[in-house]
Each structure stands twice: as structure tokens, then as C-alpha cells.
ZAPAGU-470738 format. One record per atom (N, C-alpha, C): x, y, z; residue in one letter. Coordinates in steps of 0.05 Angstrom, whole numbers, plus 5000, padded with zeros to 4 digits. Layout:
ZAPAGU-470738
XYZA/...
END
This chain:
ZAPAGU-470738
612374626315M/612074816313M/614475006330M/616874676319V/617575006335V/619975136314V/619875106294H/621475336271H/618975576287H/616275526281G/614375786301G/615775926316G/616475766336S/617075886362S/619676026359S/621275886335W/624375956341W/623876266325W/623476296303S/621276496285S/620076636305S/618176586330G/616376796332G/617777026351G/619876716367S/622276906390S/624577096369S/625277056365A/627077296329A/626277506335A/623577356324V/621977726321V/621377856340V/621677736362R/619877936395R/623777966395R/625177886396S/628678056401S/628678236378S/628278256360M/629178446338M/627078616354M/628678986351T/626379296353T/625079386321T/623979546323G/622679616311G/620579546302G/617979656292A/615279646293A/615079696274A/611879506256G/611879536232G/609679336229G/607079446207P/606079276196P/607078956192P/609078896182T/609778656182T/610978386213T/612078586226T/612478436261T/611278506265T/608578656278T/605678656278T/603878286278T/603978246237A/602178136239A/603877826252A/606777796250L/608577616251L/609177556292L/608577856285L/608077796333L/605277606336L/604277606327A/601277646333A/600477286326A/602977166299A/601376916293A/603376706290A/606476856306L/608476646323L/608376626344L/608376496361P/607776436383P/611876456402P/611576506429G/614976626419G/615776776440G/617976886460T/619576956473T/621377126466T/622077316484R/624377556478R/627077516489R/629177456471L/631577266492L/633677486492L/635677456485E/637777596505E/639277686486E/639677906468V/640377906447V/643578086446V/645177956443R/648378066434R/647878236412R/647178156388E/647778406355E/646178476354E/644978566334E/642378636324E/642278806289E/642378766277V/641278896242V/638878856237V/638079246240P/635279306242P/633979266217P/632079076211F/630679166179F/631079566164F/632779426152S/633179726134S/630779626100S/630479806090S/629079786075S/630379746037S/633179866047A/635479856024A/636579586019A/635979406049R/637579216052R/635679066048R/632879136049C/631178816061C/631278456079C/633478556093W/633278426102W/633778536138W/634178406158S/632878376189S/635078136197S/637578176223A/637177946239A/639478106264A/637877896279V/638777886319V/641077636319V/643277656341S/644277496341S/644977466379S/643777176383V/642277206409V/644076976423V/644276986449A/646076816479A/644476626485A/645476416484G/645576196499G/643576256526G/641576056543G/641076016553G/637875886562G/638075986584G/634375766602G/632475756564G/633175906559D/630775906535D/632575826507D/634575716515G/636275616494G/638175526473G/639275486452P/642775646461P/642975806429P/644675946440A/644876256432A/645876056394A/644176276378A/643376266350A/643076576335A/643876476309V/643876766297V/641076736274V/639076956280H/636576936268H/636177146243H/635677006215V/635577216193V/632977126193V/632077396176L/628977486176L/628777596140L/627677556123G/627977846102G/627577706077G/627277826047A/626877776032A/628877546016A/627177385990F/630577025998F/631577175964F/631277395941E/633577485932E/635777535942E/634777735970T/637577905995T/638877766002T/637277606009L/638477296024L/640677006006L/640377095982G/640976885968G/643376785964G/644276995968D/648776895955D/648976875994D/646676896007A/649476756030A/648576456036A/647176376029L/644676016021L/646675906009L/647275666015P/648075445991P/647975385987P/647375325955T/645475335927T/644875045936T/646674805941E/644374515946E/642274485966E/644074756000A/639774726012A/637074795996A/638775075993V/636375135965V/636175025942V/635274755929T/634174695904T/634074415936T/635674365949A/634974095962A/631874165974A/631274395993A/629274465996A/625274615969A/627074635957G/625974745933G/623874985934G/626475165949L/625175465953L/623975565929L/624575525906H/625475685897H/621875555880H/621175375875T/618275265876T/617475315883T/617075295919A/615175395944A/614575865930A/617475805941M/617176105929M/614776315902M/615976045883A/614576115860A/610076175867A/610475935871A/608275795889A/605776025903A/607876075922L/605576245935L/606676565937L/608676645911T/608076965902T/606276995874T/604676765874G/603076795848G/600676785862G/600176635882Q/597676805906Q/596476945913Q/598877185901G/599077485916G/599577555947G/601877315963L/603177295985L/605777325978L/606577506006R/608677706013R/610977566024R/612377386017V/613977066033V/617277196039V/617977096062L/620077346077L/620676896083L/622876916078L/625276666089L/626676746111L/625876546133Y/625976536168Y/629176396159Y/632376506160A/634576216155A/636576316185A/638276156194T/639976246217T/642176176201T/644676186224A/646376256213A/647775976225A/648875886200A/651575646211A/652575596229A/653375906235D/654575846264D/654775936287D/652476016305P/651376076314P/653176226332P/654776316329H/657276586349H/658176796319H/657276806295A/657776896275A/656577226278A/658677306268A/657877536273A/656177736258A/656177966260L/653978156246L/653878286225L/656878416236H/658278696218H/660378576215H/660978766193A/663578706184A/665678926204A/669578846205R/671079036219R/669679326216R/667779426185D/668679716191D/665279876188D/664579566209G/662279616219G/658679656196G/659879666170A/657779496159A/656579256158A/654179256165P/651978996161P/653278806148P/653878456156H/654278366142H/652878056142H/652177826119L/650477656120L/653177446127L/652977376150P/655776976153P/653876856137P/654576676136P/653476346116P/651076256124P/648076236104L/645676236123L/646175946121L/643375826133R/641475526122R/638575696127R/637975496103P/634575506114P/632975416130P/631075646142V/629275456158V/625975386152V/624575646142A/621975546139A/621475836114A/620275806114L/617776026097L/616176186100L/616976516110V/613676586121V/611976706106V/609376756101A/607976766077A/606076976091A/605777216088L/604777406084L/601877536066L/599877546076R/597177656048R/596077876057R/597078066049D/596478386047D/593178346049D/590478416066E/588678596063E/588078806060E/586778736028L/586779086009L/584379286030L/583979416016R/583579696044R/580379676027R/577779786050P/576479826030P/576080086015P/573180095992G/573980145965G/575880265952G/579080065950V/581180105925V/579279975905V/577979815899H/577679805873H/575880025856H/573780225881E/572780345860E/573280615865E/575280605882T/578080965876T/579080865844T/580180695854L/582080645838L/580780625802L/577680545803R/576180545779R/576080815775R/576280985791D/575181285774D/577881505763D/578781265797L/582881555783L/581981475749L/582181085739K/583181105707K/580981175699K/578281195695D/576481385685D/576181565673D/577781855705R/579882085695R/582182075676R/582481925678G/585382005652G/588581925681G/588281805709V/589581855715V/591781535716V/594581565704A/595681315706A/597581275738A/595480945752V/596880895775V/599080595761V/600280665788K/602780595783K/603580465807K/603880115828V/604180115850V/608480015848V/608480105863I/611380205877I/611879965893I/613679675904S/613979675921S/617079485930S/617279475949G/619579475949G/619878955948G/616578895965D/615678635952D/616578545918D/616878235926D/616378075905D/615378215883D/616678135860P/614678375841P/612078185822P/612777825839R/610277775832R/608877825839R/609677825872T/606477735886T/605078045897T/606478255873V/606778615874V/603778515843V/605078385821A/603478295800A/600778115802A/601377985831A/598377935837A/596578035853A/597778315869L/596078365883L/594178675863L/595578675846A/594578945829A/593478755815A/592778555805H/590778385787H/588378305811H/588478295837R/586678385851R/584778555846R/585978835844I/584279105837I/583979135816I/585379145800G/585079185767G/585379245756G/588679145767L/591579375754L/592979195742L/592679195707H/594678875697H/595978945677H/599478805691D/602278965683D/603578635660D/603678565641P/603978265642P/607078225642P/608078435645A/611978335651A/611378545674A/611378615699P/612078725713P/615378625724P/617478955736R/619279045732R/621078975754R/622478935765S/624178845780S/625379205786S/626579165808G/628679455819G/631379375804G/631679165801A/634079045788A/635279095756A/631679005751E/631778985716E/631979365719E/631179625733L/630879905716L/634079955712L/633879845740E/637779975745E/639979825731E/638679745709A/641279495684A/639679725658A/637379845670M/637479985647M/638980165634M/639180305605T/639180605604T/637480705608T/638781035607P/636881265620P/634081235594P/634281145580E/632381235556E/630481035561E/631880845570A/630380465567A/628680515592A/630280645612F/628980665649F/626280855641F/626581065625G/623381325621G/622681155609G/623381045579D/619680845580D/618980625592D/620880535609A/619380335620A/619380345653A/619080635653V/616880755676V/614980955669V/614981025638A/612381165640A/609080995625A/611180775615V/609280465610V/609080285630V/609680185648G/609980045669G/608080055688G/606579885700V/604179925719V/605679915747V/606979565749V/607579445765V/611079405771V/611579475793F/615079435799F/615079405826F/616779235832G/617879095855G/620079085859G/620578985893R/624779055901R/625379275887R/622679575894V/624379775889V/624379975909V/628680025910A/629780155935A/627980375937A/628380525967P/626880705959P/628180975953P/631780965938G/632981105928G/631481205901G/630980895891L/630080845859L/627480945857L/625280925879K/623781085883K/622081385866K/625081545888E/626181835883E/627381805858E/628081665836R/628981715818R/626081685794R/625281465792M/622981345788M/621081635786M/619781745811L/619581965805L/619682295790L/623082355795D/624282515779D/623482495747D/624682165737T/623882135707T/620882215692T/618682165717L/616382185718L/615182535716L/617582685714R/616282865728R/618283125699R/621082965697L/621983055670L/619683065648L/618682795649Q/617382775622Q/615082925628Q/613183105642G/610783245641G/608783225652G/610682965679R/606782885683R/606483035722R/604482995719Y/603883125748Y/603782905778Y/605682915784T/605182625815T/603482615838T/603382395854A/601682335870A/604082125888A/604782055907M/604681925916M/604581765947M/603081615948I/601781425965I/603981235994I/605481426018G/607281266026G/606281096055G/608180976070D/606280956096D/609280956124D/612080936118G/614580916123G/615381086119G/618880976135V/620281236138V/622281256119V/622780956105N/623980886067N/620981126054N/619181246050D/618281406049D/618181626038D/619981606053L/619781966056L/621982056037L/623582036027P/624182205996P/621482295975P/620282045966S/618182065947S/617182285964S/615182175974L/613882405986L/614382675981L/616382695989K/617682995976K/619083065963K/619182875928K/619682915919K/616382965896K/615882785902A/612482785884A/610983125890A/609283105873H/607983425872H/605583475897H/604883215902V/603583125916V/604782925947V/604782895962G/606082725973G/603382675999G/602282316003I/599682246002I/600781926028I/601082136055A/600681956088A/598881696086A/598581616098V/594681396105V/596381536139V/594281566158E/593881586184E/594081386205E/595281016189S/596680906210S/599980816200S/600081096190G/603780976172G/605681136197G/608081086195S/610281246210S/608981526212S/609181766233S/608581956246S/611282256225S/613182176222V/614682246206V/614382256172V/612781986160A/611482066138A/609182316142A/607482266167C/603682396161C/606082796161C/607282786172D/608683016172D/609883186155D/610983026133V/612083116112V/610782976085V/607582986092A/605182896070A/605783166067A/602883186036D/601583406039D/598283406050D/598483136049V/595583046054V/596182766072V/593782756093V/593582486101V/590882316104V/591382106093L/588382046089L/587881796116L/585981976136L/584481986161L/583181626165L/583981516182D/582781306183D/584481056160D/585381266150D/586481096123D/585180966096D/582981146099A/580781166072A/581781266058A/582581066044F/582981006008F/581381195989F/579281106001D/576181285981D/576581575979D/577681536010A/577481896005A/579181995983A/581081925959L/582582035950L/580582125921L/579481935915A/577681985889A/575582335899A/574982445926P/573082615931P/575382805935P/577682885948A/579182985945A/580183155925A/580582935903R/582983145880R/578783145868R/577383185869H/575083215848H/575283475862H/575083535890E/574783845910E/576484025906E/579783935906G/582784025893G/581184145870G/580884015843R/580284135829R/578184355821R/576784355830R/574284635840R/575084785852R/577584715872I/577885015896I/580185065863I/581685025853V/583185095847V/582685185813V/579285095812S/579485175782S/576885455786S/575785575810G/574085795825G/576585965827G/578985915840I/581486145839I/582586125817I/581886075792T/583286155766T/581286305759T/578386265767T/576586405750T/576286725759T/577886735795S/577387015807S/579787155794S/582287025796M/584887035768M/584487315754M/583187155728Y/582487285708Y/580587465715Y/578687515726L/576987755734L/578788015756L/580187855770Y/581388095793Y/583488255768Y/584288095750L/588088195735L/585388345726L/585588335706A/583088405685A/581688655702A/580488635728R/579888875726R/581489135741R/584489075753V/585789235760V/588189315736V/587089105725A/589989275692A/587489515684A/585189445675V/583589695670V/583489965673V/583589945709S/583490095720S/585790305722S/588390175730I/591490245713I/591090375697I/590690235677L/590890365640L/588390655644L/586590695647V/583690835648V/585191085673V/587091005689I/588591285714I/590491375683I/592891185672I/594991335642I/593091495642I/591691405625G/589791545592G/589191725598G/587791845630V/586292055638V/587792165641V/589592105663A/590892255659A/593892405645A/593792325617I/594392335586I/593692615587I/591692615579L/589992675569L/589292925590L/588793005610G/589193285634G/586993255637G/584493115644L/583493185647L/582193125684L/583693025692G/582492885732G/582792635729G/582092565753F/582392425760F/580092185761F/579391985745P/577791815733P/576591735764P/577191785799Y/575291355800Y/574591735825Y/572591665837E/571691735873E/572291445889E/573291575911P/573891405930P/571691105937P/568591255940A/565891165937A/565990975909A/566391115892Q/565890895858Q/567990795859Q/569990715876V/571590445879V/570190115890V/567890245911A/566090135933A/565089955899A/564490055882I/563889785867I/563789685855I/566989595866V/569489305852V/567789135863V/567989195887L/565589035906L/562888835893L/561288905878F/559288785863F/560888755841F/562788885831T/563788855796T/565188575801T/568088545815V/569588375810V/568288175832V/568188405865G/567588165904G/565687875895G/564187955890L/560287865892L/561687555876L/561787685842P/561187505829P/563987235826P/566887305842T/568287065838T/567687015869T/566187005883M/565586925907M/563686725900M/561086825881V/559686615878V/560186505858V/561586575837L/563486375819L/564486045836L/565886135856T/567685935867T/567285805865T/564685865901A/562485585896A/561285415879A/560485525848W/559885365832W/562785305807W/564485365817A/566685285805A/566684925802A/566984875771P/566984585765P/570084365774P/569784245771P/572684115769P/574284055754P/574284265745R/576184225717R/579884175721R/581184055703A/583383935702A/584484245702A/588084245712P/589784605723P/590184595688P/590284835697D/590184905654D/594784935656D/596384805655P/598484835654P/599385005635P/599285215620G/599485435616G/599485675631G/597685635656L/595585825660L/597486205654L/599686135653L/601186485659L/600886525631L/600786345611G/599486505584G/597286615573G/595786435593S/592086365585S/591586645608S/592286745624L/591987075634L/593087235627L/594287205608G/596187385595G/593887485561G/594087245558R/591287195532R/588487325532R/587587355567F/586087385572F/586087735581F/587487675607V/588187955608V/588188305597V/590688145580A/592188435550A/590688445537A/589088305516P/586288475513P/583488605520P/583288325548A/581588555559A/581788905570A/583688795583A/585489075592A/585189365568A/587289255549V/587489395527V/584389475525V/583389385505V/579689435492V/579189595515V/577889405532T/577289585549T/577889865569T/579990025573A/582390165568A/581090405543A/580890295533V/580090375505V/578290605504V/576190455511F/574590435501F/572390655529F/573590615550G/572890675579G/574090995576G/575991115560V/577991325562V/576991465542V/576791405517A/574491595498A/571291555510A/570491475526L/567791565531L/568491635549L/570591635570Y/570291905591Y/570892135576Y/573092155559A/573892445542A/571892515538A/569292455527I/567692485505I/565492545530I/564592395549L/563092515569L/564992835566L/566292825590Y/566693085603Y/566993325586Y/567993245563R/568693505542R/565393665531R/563893465527S/561493495520S/559193645540S/558993515572V/558193675590V/560493965588V/562093895604Q/563294235605Q/562994455588Q/561994215549G/561394465538G/558994555548G/556494385535G/554794475540G/555094685569G/556394695594I/554694885619I/555995075602I/557794985594V/559595365586V/556895545559V/556995235556A/553995395528A/550795375541A/551395385557H/547595445572H/546295165555H/547595065550H/546394795528H/545294595546H/545594535576V/545094365595V/541594495609V/539994235607P/537194355610P/537394365646P/535594655648P/536294805675P/536094645694P/534294335699E/532694185724E/536493955720E/537193865697L/539893875704L/541693915729L/541494315711V/543494425729V/542794405763V/540394365762V/540594375792V/540694195811V/541193925801R/541993695807R/543793805802R/546293755789F/549593825790F/550093985814F/547794275827E/548294455842E/547894235868E/545694175866E/546693975904E/547993895903E/548893745880F/551193495877F/554493525885F/554593725873T/557393905874T/558194115901T/554994265900G/554794415914G/555994655910G/557094735886L/557594895877L/555795095862L/554695335854L/553995485838L/555195495802L/552695655792R/553895545774R/555395755751R/555295995778S/556896245764S/560096085778S/560095895780D/563195875791D/564995795778D/567795925783A/568995835767A/569695565758A/569295355769T/569495175777T/567994975774T/565995035759F/563394865764F/562494765744F/564094715711A/563994705702A/565894525698A/567294485707D/569994245704D/568894095723D/568094105751Q/566493985767Q/563993705757Q/563793875749V/561593775730V/562493545713V/563493705698A/563693485680A/565993195685A/567193235706T/568293005710T/566592835735T/564592895752V/562692815758V/560892565744V/560192805726V/557992525702V/560092355679V/563592425677A/564792295662A/565392105685A/565792075708Q/566491945723Q/563691675724Q/561391785725T/558791585733T/559191495710T/559491605679G/559391445657G/561391205651G/563191455657L/566091125675L/564190875684L/564690975715T/563690705726T/561690515709T/560190615714V/556690495695V/557890345673V/560690445656F/562190185632F/562990085642F/565090005659T/566689835670T/565689625681T/563389825697S/561789535720S/560489355691S/559389465675L/557489255651L/560489035637L/562489205636T/563789095622T/566088775636T/564788855671A/567088745686A/565088415681A/562088515679F/560388295680F/560188185663F/560588285636T/559988195600T/562788095601T/564788005622L/567187765615L/566587635641L/564587565662I/564787385664I/563187255653I/561387275619L/559787135611L/562486985586L/564087225587F/566087065571F/568786965578F/567786885600L/569986645617L/568486465628L/565186435623E/563386265623E/561586235604E/561986335581P/559186275559P/556986045557P/554986175573P/553586125554P/550586075534P/552186255513W/550886115492W/553486325470W/552586185452R/554486175425R/555986475422R/553286645430V/555086905416V/557486945444V/556786915473F/560787035481F/562586805481F/561186615458A/564386445460A/566586535448A/567486785451G/570386955444G/573286785448G/572886725485W/575286625497W/574886285499W/572786205502T/573485895507T/569585815498T/570285635494T/567785495480T/565285435500T/562685415488V/559985445509V/560985345526V/558685385552R/558885215578R/556185115575R/555584945597T/552484885594T/550384925624T/552585005637D/551685215664D/551385425653D/548585655660R/546485755655R/546385985678R/547585745703R/547285985735R/550186245722R/551886225710P/553386555705P/551386745696P/550686565681A/548886925661A/545286985681A/544886755694A/542986925707A/544286995751A/548086955747L/548787205765L/549887545741L/549287405727V/550187645711V/547387785695V/546387795707A/542187755712A/541688035732A/543787865756A/542988015778A/544388145783A/546988195778L/549288345777L/548688635769L/546588615738V/545688785728V/543788995748V/542988795765A/539688845770A/540289125794A/542988925808I/543689125833I/545489315818I/545989415803L/547389685793L/544989705777L/543089825763L/539389905767L/539090025778L/538189935817V/537389975835V/540390165854V/542690125842I/543190385861I/543290655830I/543590595813L/543290845796L/540190855801L/538490735813A/536090845806A/534791015843A/536090885862V/535291015886V/536691255891V/537191515894P/538191725895P/540191735916P/539291585941A/541291545970A/542991335948A/542891165951L/544690955934L/546491165919L/546091185907S/548091355874S/549491615892S/548191735911H/549292075919H/551791845940H/550591515949Y/552791405961Y/555891425953Y/555291315924F/556991275907F/558191445892F/557591735895S/558291995890S/557591885853S/556491895853L/554291775816L/552791955822L/551092045792V/551492155779V/549292235761V/546291985757P/545791795729P/543592185719P/544891985697N/542992145669N/544392155644N/540892285624P/541192205601P/543692085577P/544492245582L/548292375562L/549092155581L/549992035594V/550591835611V/549491595609V/547791445607F/546391205600F/546591255567F/545891395554I/546991365515I/550091435509I/551691485528G/554891435515G/555791135516G/554091025539V/555390705556V/553490535534V/551390665538A/549990585507A/551290505469A/552990665468V/553090795448V/556190515444V/557190585475F/560790505466F/560190255471F/558390015487L/558289835496L/557289505476L/557289535463P/556889485434P/558889335417P/561089655403P/563689525400P/565189495405P/565289545436W/567089455452W/567389155457W/564589145454F/563988675456F/564788545438F/565088645410L/564988605402L/569188615378L/570088815385A/572588895386A/573588745398A/572888645425L/574788535442L/574688125448L/571588055428R/570787885424R/572587725396R/573087945373T/573387845355T/577687915363T/578988045381V/581887995386V/582287765397V/579687555414W/579987275423W/580187155397W/577887125393R/578587035358R/580186975333R/581287285333R/581787255308R/585287185323R/584687185351N/588587165370N/589987475361N/588787555360L/590587895348L/592987915361L/592187845390L/595187865412L/598287685403L/597587385390Q/598387235391Q/599687385368Q/597887495347R/599387505309R/600887835313R/600187985332I/602388265338I/603888215345I/604688035365L/607387915377L/609287695373L/607987525348G/608487315340G/609287115348G/607487105360L/608486915389L/607086575378L/606786335388K/605386075377K/603986185382K/601286085362D/597685975375D/598385825388D/597285865414P/596585625424P/595185305427P/593385445405H/591185305386H/591185045349H/594885185370G/594985125325G/596985315313G/598785295308G/599385465281G/600985665300G/602585785278A/603686125285A/602486345294A/
END
């Protein structure tokens, strides 16, 4: 117990606290000594040292605790051989134990800093090996298995001995026949380094700067990275990764920097978090498609109608229909969104969806608006409109048929009604294009197994029909439903559907612009 007492006293005399220090304090007896000089632990150095003054608790001494590899140059070769340290290290690390070397300086009054103030190791004498066993967190097996099944490449990057890390990784189902050390990685060419980081699973004795370089390499290879860390030495890597994950028991600074903090160190929360995150991204993506398409259609319709000199195509009350055509469905679709992988080419996909949808819908919408406008205007002037409709139009507009602006006002209201109904139905159909329940709607993407979007569209169409059928509601939304509107919409909707589906299926936008087909070809 002499070595245990002295190493315990040395640990109690060092500043700083962490899982390793806590474990040593619990296992080794000792008392705090009077410190003359100290080198705190650093993940870059992988050792710490304390020089204590002599007194009632023992003689003056220099105590050093750290990784065997970093202390090796300060140890006499014959002492290492005589103690059989290499054999003992191999046996312990092969069991997955984390091994530290406890040594003392040959000169009890040796300085721990060079003249320039840099930490310096004096000649050492090996005293004992300190072995620690890392406990696996609950749920780690299931979480890693789930991540691997979902195509996530898991890598273990540690500052410990590669053999120790490999043994631990083996216990959780991660196998690497050739674990690499930080020194081996740093000696590689950039090309070999990139290949090793991409293929390797277990990496040991990796300094913080090298972790950051590894993340840089993975990102340059197009990988989306997440880094889990708990200490100050992990800060650069947590910042560099796309998603930095800290554990609650780790450094407070690491928790502040991280994007995600695992409460209660619950590693098994990663898979559900990833699942929920993908659901949210999928829902937001669907909302973007629908919102941008609706906005683009409105802008193009306003421009087209203005060019034709047919007034403004929307009344303020009619804009509220957007609540039913976009707001309500996107809210529901977001709640139903499946956990799909994010689209790396989202901006391009948005362009390929929104541009054809907006242009085709606007062309048909402006044409319908113009035909309804001219037909109603000419019918009023030529007295071809049934008297009962004329009465309805007079009640709605507040004008008499004899008024000079009556024909223009009625033509505008009818054309606006037709356009609103048409664009609402096309917006509902876009939902079916985004989430096609049947092959007939598979123009933009493949058929989905979820039939709920189809039920949503049926409900939205029913709501629109109620609005048109109830006079109070149709009047509130400034709509004047009549046979001419329904006939016009029924005539224009099928060719619009076929035209838009053809544009997407044939990739006509890419061909016209000379862009590369995202599914292959030019």
C-alpha cells in the first residue's frame, strides 16, 4: 500500500478534477501534500506532475502521472525492461483497461519547468501502473446498433491507448482490425490520412488538434458529422462538427458550446433525437415547397393580369383562403412528416419543383381569369347573362346594371372567384404531387405508402365546397360562385394536371435550361 498511499497523496495534491481524478481519489488512500511546483494535466501532453516539499508527511519528491508513451523518453530503458512494463501494459490494455504510469523523479528537487517556462519532464523512475475500467453507459449497445442500421458510420476517437480503445469498442460491437494512433495519423500523407479517417473505426492517442483535423477531413469528403465530447479538450471538435453533442456530467464549457446536451448522460436519447430531428426537417421542407409554390404563383398571376390590363386578380378577403390552401395543410403535413434523410441538394430540388409549378399554374390561371373576365363582360353588355344572375351580381357589387362600371365590376368578381377556386384546387393537388398516394400523381416523386395526405386533400376540398355553398361564407371571402366559374375550372384543371406532371416526368425545365438531370444524364 506504500505506492497506493503515495500516488493517492500525489493525486490529492494536484489541481483540477475529472472522471479519472475522481476514480483515483476514491480508490487510493493518501493526504494532501504541500505543493512547491505543479504542471496540471493537459490532453496535449497526456501527463501531470506535482513537486511536494518534505515534512511530516514524507520526504520531498516529484510525482508524475500520465500515459506511458508520453513518459517513456524520461524513463531509463533498463528500468522499463526490468519492470516488464511493456508486457504488463499489453496485458492490461488488451482487457480494455485504461492504464496510467505513476513515476517519481530521480532527483526529488528536480524542476518541472524549463527556463522558458515550458513544462519539462525530469528523469523518472517507474513506480506503478494504475489501471482503470470505463463503464459503458446504459443503452449504448442498442443506440449504436440503431445508428449503424440507419447508415451512420460510428468512429471512436480517444486520447487513450489505441489497444484500450479497440477493446472497449469491441465490447459495444465496433470492430477495427487495425486501430490507429495519433502519431501514425500525423505521419501520413494527406491522401493516406483521408483514407484512414474515412475507413478507420478506432483511433487512440489523438490530440485535440488532430481531432479537429479529422473532422475537417470528413467534412471535405461530404460527410455530415456529429461529435460527442465531455471535456475542455473537446471544445474545438464540438465547434467544428456540424452537430456538437455534450453530456450533462461533462465540462460546463463543453455544454455551453454544444448544440445538444444529453441530460442524465442518456446516450440512448441520440437515436430518438435523430429520428425527431429528421421528422422536423422533413416537415419544414414540405412546408417550403408548398409556401414557395403558392407565393410564386400569386406573383406571376398578378404580373400576368396586370400586363393584360384586367385589374387586380385578388380581393383582400380572398387572400385569407391561403389559410386553407397552404397554412392548414402544411401544419398537418409537418405533424405527419416521416423521418426522411435531408436532401443535400435542397435548393436545386426547390427550384425544380417551384419553378414548373408556378409557371404552369400561373399560365393556366391567367388564361382562366382572362376568359372569365371577357366572357362575363361581353355577356353583361350583350344581355346574355340570366336575369337571376344579374340580380345576384347587383346585390354583391352594390351597383345597378345601368351603371357604367357594372360590367367591369362583375367581370372582375367572377374572374377572381374562378381564379381563387382554381389556384386553391391546384394547391391541394400539389400536396398529392409531393406525397403521391397513387401512381397517377407520381410526377414529382415516387408513390408513398401513407394515404393520410389524400384524406387531408379530400377534407380541404370539402371545406372549399362548404365555403362556396354557404352564402355567408362565400360573401365573406368575396366569392361569387356560378355555373360559368365551375365550368371554367373543370375545363382548365385536367390539362393543368397533365402539363405539370409531364414537365416533371420529362425533366423539361432541366432540358430547356441545359442543366444536368439530377437522376442521371445531361
